[in-house]
VOPAGU-2260 file (C-alpha; in pm, 1 decimal, decimal comma):
REM VOPAGU-2260
SITE   aa  ch    i         X         Y         Z
SITE  MET   A    0    4524,2    2319,5   -5537,0
SITE  SER   A    1    4527,0    2705,9   -5408,0
SITE  PHE   A    2    4302,4    2964,0   -5453,3
SITE  GLY   A    3    4565,7    3147,8   -5698,5
SITE  GLU   A    4    4559,1    2827,8   -5919,2
SITE  VAL   A    5    4207,7    2770,1   -5924,7
SITE  LEU   A    6    4177,1    3119,9   -6088,4
SITE  SER   A    7    4486,5    3065,5   -6242,3
SITE  LEU   A    8    4586,3    3416,7   -6117,8
SITE  THR   A    9    4929,0    3511,6   -5881,9
SITE  ILE   A   10    4708,4    3716,3   -5556,6
SITE  SER   A   11    4820,2    3851,9   -5241,2
SITE  ILE   A   12    4649,3    3656,4   -4962,4
SITE  THR   A   13    4489,8    4047,7   -4877,7
SITE  THR   A   14    4340,6    4054,0   -5220,6
SITE  ALA   A   15    4185,6    3722,3   -5161,9
SITE  LYS   A   16    4011,6    3807,9   -4826,9
SITE  ARG   A   17    3892,5    4159,1   -5021,7
SITE  TYR   A   18    3754,0    3911,4   -5296,5
SITE  LEU   A   19    3587,8    3653,3   -5031,0
SITE  LYS   A   20    3455,5    3958,9   -4833,2
SITE  GLN   A   21    3326,8    4077,1   -5153,8
SITE  ALA   A   22    3152,5    3766,3   -5227,3
SITE  GLY   A   23    2974,1    3782,0   -4889,5
SITE  LEU   A   24    3206,8    3557,5   -4676,2
SITE  VAL   A   25    3303,8    3636,6   -4351,2
SITE  TYR   A   26    3619,1    3477,6   -4185,5
SITE  LYS   A   27    3453,4    3301,1   -3833,0
SITE  ARG   A   28    3545,4    2973,2   -3612,8
SITE  MET   A   29    3359,7    2676,3   -3733,0
SITE  ARG   A   30    3177,4    2458,6   -3547,3
SITE  LEU   A   31    3114,3    2125,0   -3445,9
SITE  SER   A   32    2744,1    1974,5   -3621,0
SITE  LEU   A   33    2570,0    1680,0   -3603,4
SITE  LYS   A   34    2315,5    1762,7   -3829,5
SITE  ASP   A   35    2427,4    1576,6   -4122,0
SITE  LYS   A   36    2403,0    1238,6   -3884,2
SITE  ARG   A   37    2052,3    1313,9   -3767,7
SITE  ASP   A   38    1733,7    1172,5   -3901,4
SITE  PRO   A   39    1544,2    1470,1   -4012,6
SITE  VAL   A   40    1184,0    1336,7   -3994,1
SITE  LEU   A   41    1214,0    1273,8   -3623,9
SITE  PHE   A   42    1373,3    1598,9   -3521,0
SITE  GLU   A   43    1084,7    1738,5   -3667,1
SITE  LEU   A   44     857,4    1501,1   -3524,6
SITE  PHE   A   45    1035,8    1581,8   -3179,2
SITE  TYR   A   46    1044,8    1986,1   -3245,1
SITE  GLN   A   47     599,7    1945,9   -3286,4
SITE  GLU   A   48     622,8    1767,4   -3019,3
SITE  LEU   A   49     782,2    1992,4   -2823,7
SITE  GLU   A   50     579,6    2263,5   -2922,5
SITE  MET   A   51     314,4    2099,2   -2797,2
SITE  LEU   A   52     451,6    2028,5   -2446,2
SITE  LYS   A   53     510,8    2376,2   -2389,3
SITE  VAL   A   54     127,4    2484,5   -2517,7
SITE  LEU   A   55      19,9    2229,8   -2234,5
SITE  GLU   A   56     293,6    2394,5   -1978,3
SITE  ASP   A   57     114,5    2784,3   -2058,0
SITE  GLN   A   58    -187,3    2638,4   -2001,1
SITE  GLN   A   59     -34,7    2506,6   -1685,3
SITE  GLU   A   60    -188,2    2151,5   -1742,2
SITE  ILE   A   61     187,0    2032,5   -1706,8
SITE  ASP   A   62     571,0    2118,1   -1581,4
SITE  LEU   A   63     814,9    2112,5   -1852,4
SITE  TYR   A   64    1195,0    2061,0   -1725,5
SITE  PHE   A   65    1521,0    1992,5   -1933,9
SITE  PHE   A   66    1799,1    1748,0   -1771,7
SITE  ASP   A   67    2141,3    1687,7   -1886,1
SITE  GLU   A   68    2518,6    1704,4   -1752,0
SITE  MET   A   69    2791,2    1978,0   -1749,2
SITE  GLY   A   70    3174,9    1843,5   -1715,4
SITE  LEU   A   71    3411,4    2100,7   -1626,2
SITE  THR   A   72    3790,8    2096,2   -1600,7
SITE  LEU   A   73    4069,8    2341,0   -1530,4
SITE  THR   A   74    4099,8    2411,7   -1875,6
SITE  PRO   A   75    3909,1    2710,5   -1988,4
SITE  LYS   A   76    3655,0    2726,7   -2261,2
SITE  VAL   A   77    3763,7    3088,0   -2367,4
SITE  PRO   A   78    3787,3    3098,7   -2722,3
SITE  TYR   A   79    3819,2    3496,2   -2760,2
SITE  ALA   A   80    3930,4    3764,8   -2608,2
SITE  TRP   A   81    4048,5    4117,4   -2639,5
SITE  GLN   A   82    4432,0    4105,3   -2638,7
SITE  PRO   A   83    4762,2    4375,9   -2671,4
SITE  LYS   A   84    4869,8    4359,0   -3082,7
SITE  ASN   A   85    5158,6    4133,9   -3162,5
SITE  GLN   A   86    5078,5    3895,4   -2832,9
SITE  THR   A   87    4835,1    3618,8   -2799,5
SITE  VAL   A   88    4728,9    3524,7   -2437,4
SITE  GLY   A   89    4791,3    3203,1   -2283,0
SITE  LEU   A   90    4508,7    2985,4   -2170,0
SITE  PRO   A   91    4621,1    2757,5   -1854,1
SITE  THR   A   92    4605,3    2431,6   -1874,4
SITE  ALA   A   93    4573,2    2156,0   -1624,2
SITE  HIS   A   94    4525,9    1781,8   -1552,9
SITE  SER   A   95    4219,6    1794,1   -1325,2
SITE  PRO   A   96    3934,1    1567,4   -1192,3
SITE  VAL   A   97    3611,2    1622,2   -1347,2
SITE  LEU   A   98    3385,7    1879,3   -1193,8
SITE  THR   A   99    3023,0    1789,2   -1310,6
SITE  THR   A  100    2701,2    1914,8   -1303,6
SITE  LEU   A  101    2342,6    1750,7   -1347,9
SITE  GLY   A  102    2121,0    2021,1   -1413,2
SITE  PHE   A  103    1726,0    2028,0   -1432,4
SITE  VAL   A  104    1573,6    2386,7   -1578,3
SITE  ASN   A  105    1242,9    2474,3   -1734,8
SITE  ARG   A  106    1185,8    2781,7   -1988,4
SITE  LYS   A  107    1193,6    3063,0   -1716,3
SITE  PHE   A  108    1525,4    2984,8   -1627,7
SITE  ASP   A  109    1412,2    2767,8   -1228,0
SITE  LEU   A  110    1736,9    2551,1   -1219,6
SITE  GLN   A  111    1785,0    2256,4    -986,8
SITE  SER   A  112    2140,9    2142,2    -982,3
SITE  PHE   A  113    2383,0    1906,1    -862,0
SITE  VAL   A  114    2792,0    1973,6    -850,6
SITE  PHE   A  115    3029,5    1680,5    -746,1
SITE  GLN   A  116    3373,1    1610,4    -861,0
SITE  GLY   A  117    3384,7    1311,8   -1101,1
SITE  ALA   A  118    3229,5    1153,7   -1400,6
SITE  ALA   A  119    2818,6    1110,8   -1359,2
SITE  ASN   A  120    2711,7     748,8   -1401,3
SITE  THR   A  121    2387,7     604,7   -1391,3
SITE  GLN   A  122    2359,7     595,0   -1044,8
SITE  ILE   A  123    2434,5     968,3    -982,2
SITE  VAL   A  124    2151,6    1048,2   -1227,1
SITE  ILE   A  125    1884,9     805,6   -1026,9
SITE  LYS   A  126    1978,3     955,1    -722,3
SITE  CYS   A  127    1931,9    1298,4    -863,3
SITE  MET   A  128    1600,4    1222,3   -1052,9
SITE  GLU   A  129    1470,4    1100,6    -739,2
SITE  ASP   A  130    1563,7    1415,9    -527,5
SITE  PHE   A  131    1380,9    1601,8    -829,5
SITE  VAL   A  132    1043,2    1338,6    -849,5
SITE  ALA   A  133    1006,8    1422,1    -437,1
SITE  GLN   A  134     946,1    1805,9    -532,1
SITE  ILE   A  135     696,4    1746,1    -844,1
SITE  THR   A  136     358,3    1921,5    -753,8
SITE  LYS   A  137     212,2    1828,4   -1104,0
SITE  LYS   A  138     301,2    1592,0   -1359,3
SITE  THR   A  139     645,1    1703,6   -1530,0
SITE  VAL   A  140     787,9    1618,1   -1839,8
SITE  VAL   A  141    1184,3    1554,4   -1823,8
SITE  ILE   A  142    1329,3    1642,4   -2169,1
SITE  LEU   A  143    1693,0    1460,9   -2201,2
SITE  ASP   A  144    1879,4    1260,9   -2447,3
SITE  ASN   A  145    1980,0     900,7   -2508,6
SITE  ALA   A  146    2361,1     879,2   -2338,8
SITE  PRO   A  147    2420,9     562,6   -2232,7
SITE  ILE   A  148    2402,8     673,5   -1851,6
SITE  HIS   A  149    2011,9     729,3   -1940,8
SITE  LYS   A  150    1929,6     444,7   -2113,8
SITE  SER   A  151    2070,2     197,8   -1867,7
SITE  ILE   A  152    1879,1    -111,0   -1779,8
SITE  LEU   A  153    1914,8      26,1   -1420,9
SITE  MET   A  154    1789,6     331,8   -1536,7
SITE  SER   A  155    1492,8     185,9   -1707,4
SITE  SER   A  156    1380,0     -15,9   -1465,6
SITE  LYS   A  157    1304,1     343,9   -1292,6
SITE  ILE   A  158    1072,2     514,6   -1523,7
SITE  LYS   A  159     749,3     292,5   -1463,0
SITE  GLU   A  160     805,8     393,5   -1082,0
SITE  TRP   A  161     850,2     769,8   -1147,2
SITE  LYS   A  162     553,0     780,8   -1375,2
SITE  GLN   A  163     317,0     652,9   -1148,2
SITE  LYS   A  164     443,5     961,5    -912,7
SITE  GLY   A  165     399,5    1204,9   -1178,5
SITE  LEU   A  166     741,8    1222,1   -1378,7
SITE  LEU   A  167     723,6    1115,9   -1749,6
SITE  LEU   A  168    1072,3    1101,1   -1923,3
SITE  GLN   A  169    1105,8    1212,0   -2251,1
SITE  PHE   A  170    1373,0    1120,6   -2482,9
SITE  ILE   A  171    1527,0    1352,6   -2750,6
SITE  PRO   A  172    1608,4    1183,6   -3124,9
SITE  ALA   A  173    1970,8    1087,5   -3194,0
SITE  TYR   A  174    2211,5    1382,5   -3260,5
SITE  CYS   A  175    1972,8    1657,5   -3184,3
SITE  PRO   A  176    2096,1    1820,1   -2906,2
SITE  GLU   A  177    1954,8    2181,7   -2925,1
SITE  LEU   A  178    1589,8    2019,8   -2818,5
SITE  ASN   A  179    1681,3    1992,6   -2532,5
SITE  TYR   A  180    1743,1    2326,2   -2420,1
SITE  ILE   A  181    1977,1    2323,1   -2120,7
SITE  GLU   A  182    2230,5    2237,5   -2351,1
SITE  ARG   A  183    2255,5    2601,9   -2453,1
SITE  LEU   A  184    2241,3    2706,5   -2093,0
SITE  TRP   A  185    2571,8    2482,2   -2024,3
SITE  LYS   A  186    2753,0    2610,9   -2340,9
SITE  HIS   A  187    2665,8    2954,3   -2242,2
SITE  ILE   A  188    2826,5    2879,6   -1901,1
SITE  LYS   A  189    3134,1    2747,9   -2011,3
SITE  TYR   A  190    3193,6    3028,1   -2301,9
SITE  GLN   A  191    3013,4    3331,8   -2104,9
SITE  CYS   A  192    2959,0    3322,4   -1730,1
SITE  LEU   A  193    3303,0    3155,4   -1679,5
SITE  PRO   A  194    3596,6    3410,3   -1616,8
SITE  VAL   A  195    3980,6    3287,7   -1686,3
SITE  GLU   A  196    4052,4    3319,7   -1316,2
SITE  ALA   A  197    3805,3    3051,1   -1251,8
SITE  PHE   A  198    3989,8    2804,2   -1363,1
SITE  LYS   A  199    4277,8    2872,4   -1138,7
SITE  ASN   A  200    4238,8    2536,6    -924,5
SITE  LEU   A  201    3936,8    2318,4    -862,6
SITE  ASP   A  202    3790,8    2521,0    -521,4
SITE  SER   A  203    3800,0    2841,0    -749,1
SITE  LEU   A  204    3599,9    2677,9   -1003,7
SITE  ASN   A  205    3352,3    2546,9    -767,3
SITE  LEU   A  206    3313,8    2838,5    -584,4
SITE  HIS   A  207    3251,6    3017,4    -941,8
SITE  LEU   A  208    3068,7    2778,0   -1044,4
SITE  GLU   A  209    2836,8    2744,7    -772,3
SITE  LYS   A  210    2769,4    3148,3    -787,4
SITE  VAL   A  211    2684,4    3103,4   -1182,8
SITE  LEU   A  212    2413,6    2872,2   -1101,0
SITE  LYS   A  213    2313,1    2994,2    -768,3
SITE  ASN   A  214    2225,1    3315,2    -975,6
SITE  ILE   A  215    2142,2    3198,0   -1297,7
SITE  LYS   A  216    1897,5    3451,5   -1422,9
SITE  LYS   A  217    2057,0    3699,1   -1373,5
SITE  TYR   A  218    2299,0    3627,4   -1691,9
SITE  HIS   A  219    2088,2    3762,7   -1928,5
SITE  PHE   A  220    2021,6    3427,4   -2109,4
SITE  ASN   A  221    1747,7    3300,6   -2315,7
SITE  PHE   A  222    1678,2    3001,9   -2522,9
SITE  ALA   A  223    1555,8    3174,7   -2836,9
């Protein structure tokens, strides 16, 4: 049923848009959301726990980091751009290997990252964790999600060993990606930091990504 049929009126699209704007609605891109799948109680409990961890870090009792993976291909993640009237700029698309970044970041944007070609797996995650734990200087809590490569038997077998070295893994509840701050950083990199020309080939993408990761504090991003 159309808008006009609901109101028993025949109106133009322009008039309909005007009525919708007067009703306080705006036309914008819809976003994917997992909120309807999450457990709101678990979300709130972990949110409060995260706030306590932030206080402990501010008191210099722990270090707090956020860990996750980001995959990029040669298809840009640029939804909007200034374009000439009556002309649509086409984004280049190409089949390509995935360029994967694994990273640890804290609230000061100290970023330790690992970039490689191909999809991440448990062995790669463990290697990155081993490199990370080797340089921590106090009890460190790492926030991460429940991806299968994070919860595998092999990964779980390393948790006790890392705990003895001062590294504690804290898994967020399911369907709560915003509790893992690095997710916001990856989104910012994909949509704001990488220019379209970075995606002309894999070498170019790798070069631009390396520059962004190296200078992440210059990209005017915050976790608010």
